[in-house]
C-alpha positions in Angstrom: 5.5 -37.5 54.0 4.6 -35.5 57.1 1.5 -36.5 59.0 -0.6 -33.9 60.8 -3.5 -36.2 61.9 -4.3 -34.6 65.2 -6.3 -31.4 66.0 -5.1 -28.9 68.5 -7.9 -28.3 71.0 -7.8 -26.9 74.5 -4.0 -26.9 74.6 -3.5 -30.5 73.5 -3.0 -32.5 70.3 -6.0 -34.8 70.1 -7.4 -37.3 67.6 -10.2 -36.1 65.4 -13.7 -37.3 66.3 -14.6 -39.2 63.1 -12.3 -37.4 60.8 -11.0 -38.9 57.5 -7.5 -38.6 56.0 -6.7 -36.1 53.3 -3.5 -36.0 51.2 -1.9 -32.6 50.6 -0.4 -32.4 47.1 2.9 -30.7 46.3 2.1 -28.7 43.2 5.7 -29.0 42.0 5.7 -32.8 41.9 1.9 -33.5 42.0 2.7 -36.1 44.7 1.4 -36.1 48.3 3.8 -34.2 50.7 1.7 -34.3 53.9 -1.6 -35.5 55.2 -4.2 -34.2 57.7 -7.4 -35.5 59.2 -10.4 -33.6 57.9 -12.2 -32.6 61.0 -15.9 -33.0 61.8 -18.7 -31.0 63.5 -17.9 -32.9 66.7 -14.3 -31.5 66.5 -15.7 -28.0 66.0 -18.0 -28.5 69.1 -15.0 -29.5 71.2 -12.9 -26.6 70.0 -15.7 -24.0 70.4 -16.4 -25.3 74.0 -12.7 -24.9 74.8 -12.6 -21.4 73.4 -15.8 -20.4 75.2 -14.4 -21.6 78.6 -11.0 -20.0 78.0 -12.6 -16.6 77.1 -13.9 -16.2 80.6 -10.3 -15.8 81.9 -8.3 -14.7 78.9 -10.6 -11.8 78.2 -9.7 -10.5 81.7 -5.9 -10.5 81.1 -4.1 -7.1 81.1 -2.5 -5.4 78.2 0.9 -6.1 79.7 0.1 -9.8 80.0 -1.0 -10.0 76.4 2.0 -8.0 75.2 4.4 -10.3 77.0 2.6 -13.2 75.3 3.1 -11.7 71.9 6.7 -11.1 72.6 7.2 -14.8 73.5 5.4 -15.8 70.3 7.7 -13.7 68.2 10.8 -15.3 69.7 9.4 -18.8 69.2 8.3 -18.0 65.7 11.8 -16.9 64.8 13.1 -20.4 65.8 10.8 -22.1 63.4 11.4 -20.0 60.3 13.1 -22.8 58.3 10.3 -25.3 59.2 7.6 -22.8 58.2 9.3 -22.0 54.9 9.6 -25.6 54.0 6.0 -26.3 54.7 4.8 -23.4 52.7 7.1 -24.2 49.8 6.1 -27.9 49.6 2.3 -27.4 50.1 1.5 -24.3 48.1 4.3 -24.2 45.7 6.2 -21.0 46.5 9.9 -21.3 45.7 11.8 -21.9 48.9 13.7 -18.6 48.5 10.4 -16.7 48.2 8.9 -18.7 51.1 11.9 -17.8 53.3 12.1 -14.1 52.2 8.4 -13.2 51.9 5.9 -15.8 53.0 7.3 -16.5 56.5 8.4 -12.9 57.3 4.9 -11.7 56.4 3.5 -13.8 59.2 6.2 -12.6 61.6 5.4 -9.0 60.6 1.8 -9.3 61.7 2.9 -10.3 65.2 5.4 -7.5 65.4 3.0 -4.8 64.2 0.2 -6.1 66.4 2.5 -5.9 69.5 3.3 -2.3 68.6 -0.4 -1.4 68.1 -1.3 -3.1 71.3 1.2 -1.1 73.4 -0.2 2.1 71.8 -3.9 1.4 71.9 -6.2 3.1 74.4 -8.7 0.5 75.7 -10.3 2.9 78.1 -10.7 6.6 77.1 -12.7 9.6 78.1 -14.4 11.5 75.2 -16.1 14.5 76.7 -18.6 13.3 79.2 -18.6 9.8 77.8 -16.3 6.9 78.8 -15.5 4.5 76.0 -14.2 1.1 76.9 -13.1 -1.4 74.2 -13.8 -5.0 75.3 -12.9 -8.4 73.8 -15.6 -9.7 71.4 -15.6 -13.3 72.3 -15.0 -16.6 70.3 -13.8 -16.0 66.8 -13.8 -18.5 64.0 -11.1 -18.0 61.4 -11.1 -19.6 57.9 -8.1 -18.9 55.7 -6.9 -19.6 52.1 -4.0 -21.5 50.7 -2.0 -19.0 48.7 -0.5 -16.8 51.5 -1.3 -19.1 54.4 0.9 -17.6 57.1 0.1 -14.1 56.2 -3.7 -14.7 56.3 -3.6 -16.8 59.4 -1.4 -14.4 61.5 -3.4 -11.4 60.3 -6.3 -12.8 62.1 -4.7 -14.7 65.1 -2.4 -11.9 66.2 -5.0 -9.2 66.6 -7.4 -11.6 68.3 -4.7 -12.5 70.9 -4.0 -8.8 71.4 -7.7 -8.0 71.9 -8.3 -10.7 74.5 -10.4 -13.0 72.2 -10.3 -16.7 71.9 -10.3 -18.5 68.5 -10.7 -21.6 66.3 -8.6 -21.6 63.2 -9.5 -23.7 60.1 -6.7 -23.2 57.6 -7.0 -24.3 54.0 -6.8 -28.1 53.7 -4.4 -27.5 50.7 -1.7 -25.8 52.8 -2.2 -26.7 56.5 1.3 -27.6 57.5 2.4 -24.1 58.5 -0.7 -23.7 60.6 0.2 -26.8 62.5 3.7 -25.5 63.1 2.2 -22.2 64.2 0.1 -24.1 66.7 3.3 -25.6 68.0 4.8 -22.1 68.3 1.8 -20.8 70.2 1.9 -23.8 72.5 5.7 -23.3 73.2 5.1 -19.6 73.9 2.6 -20.4 76.6 -0.7 -19.4 75.0 -3.3 -20.6 77.6 -5.2 -23.8 76.9 -8.4 -23.1 74.8 -7.4 -19.6 73.7 -6.1 -20.9 70.3 -7.6 -24.0 68.7 -6.8 -25.6 65.4 -9.3 -27.8 63.5 -8.1 -28.9 60.1 -10.8 -29.7 57.6 -12.7 -28.6 54.5 -15.4 -26.0 54.1 -18.2 -28.5 54.0 -17.2 -30.3 57.2 -15.6 -27.7 59.4 -16.1 -24.3 57.8 -19.9 -24.6 57.7 -20.0 -26.0 61.3 -18.0 -23.0 62.5 -20.1 -20.5 60.6 -23.4 -21.8 62.0 -22.2 -22.5 65.5 -24.3 -20.7 68.1 -21.3 -20.2 70.5 -19.1 -18.5 67.9 -19.4 -14.7 68.1 -17.6 -13.8 64.9 -16.4 -15.4 61.6 -13.4 -14.0 59.8 -13.0 -15.4 56.3 -10.6 -14.8 53.5 -11.3 -16.7 50.2 -13.7 -17.0 47.4 -16.9 -15.1 46.8 -18.8 -18.3 46.5 -17.7 -19.6 49.9 -18.2 -16.1 51.4 -21.9 -16.2 50.4 -22.3 -19.6 52.0 -20.6 -18.4 55.2 -22.8 -15.3 55.5 -25.9 -17.3 55.0 -24.9 -19.9 57.6 -24.0 -17.1 60.1 -27.2 -15.2 59.6 -29.3 -17.5 61.7 -27.2 -16.7 64.9 -26.7 -13.0 64.0 -23.0 -13.3 64.5 -20.5 -10.8 63.1 -19.0 -11.7 59.7 -15.8 -10.2 58.3 -14.9 -11.2 54.8 -12.1 -10.5 52.3 -13.4 -12.2 49.1 -12.0 -13.0 45.7 -11.0 -10.2 43.3 -8.3 -8.4 41.5 -7.1 -5.0 42.5 -6.0 -2.8 39.6 -2.6 -1.0 39.7 -3.0 2.7 39.1 -0.1 4.5 37.4 -0.1 8.1 38.3 -0.1 10.7 35.5 3.4 11.7 34.6 5.1 8.5 35.9 8.1 7.2 34.1 6.5 4.2 32.4 9.8 2.7 31.4 10.8 2.6 35.1 7.5 1.5 36.7 5.9 -0.9 34.2 8.6 -3.6 34.0 8.8 -4.4 37.8 5.1 -4.1 38.1 4.5 -6.6 35.3 7.1 -8.9 36.9 5.0 -8.8 40.1 2.4 -11.0 38.3 4.8 -13.9 38.7 5.7 -13.4 42.3 4.7 -16.3 44.6 4.4 -18.5 41.5 1.6 -16.2 40.3 -0.6 -17.1 43.3 -1.4 -13.7 44.8 -4.8 -12.0 45.0 -2.9 -8.7 44.6 -1.1 -9.8 41.5 -1.0 -6.7 39.2 -2.8 -8.3 36.3 -4.5 -5.0 35.5 -2.6 -1.7 34.9 -4.5 1.6 34.6 -2.3 4.2 32.9 -3.5 7.8 32.4 -5.0 8.4 28.9 -2.4 11.1 28.2 0.3 8.5 28.3 -1.4 5.7 26.4 0.9 6.2 23.4 4.0 5.9 25.6 2.9 2.5 27.0 4.3 -0.7 25.3 1.9 -1.9 22.7 1.6 -5.3 24.4 0.2 -3.7 27.5 -2.6 -1.8 25.7 -6.1 -3.0 25.1 
């Protein structure tokens, strides 16, 4: 069983301040496959202080410097693909083939696309008589779910690094291993101390402390509506920005005239992708009323 008992704060792996052990369960075996230390408000304070200090210098880096950093991260990420896939497979239950072919590449893709966007983005532009300057926001708290852990983590971390922000990540306590490996990747790539911080923990102990912290400028959360409401309420007192992607199911719209025999079978099979654990799983199909009679009886209701 792998042990991830330290937090990554200010460029170093440190013991949790008062944290307790938490076993991570492999859903395939229902046995512990790893363990973490559930962080505390004191861990959050240390991580936020590190991020706040690092922001003073990292926010002043050039686009070329941040692009070079992303390039190094991409190369280090590629070296750890097998380790990342194993962690995702064991902790959240994706088959190893799917973890290798989809889960891990999704995370890599965010770094690659962010690098492309960074190189093309105009941070300083003249619009008529007005000059528009895009500046880093500050310290960002990131709280992510368990089902597509690398995808959701990197979708937040990569743009923040590109923008010149500093951050504290709290991954799901049910699939934290790949986030720990990502911290190792960022460390190996030379991310400056304090720019990226990892505090493992649960919502009550770490998530709430991050949401309410006065030195956090923004919270980015992906997860349940219930938790999203709690985060918004906690963040309101300090009037920080809150960005949320909450629970729900997106319907799949079948365009009128589509060949149902061709499009419906692979769409329905998509329900089972990632062991069925996807927020975009096509559990609802909307077919045009003119083609209802052509749809399989089992799909009508």
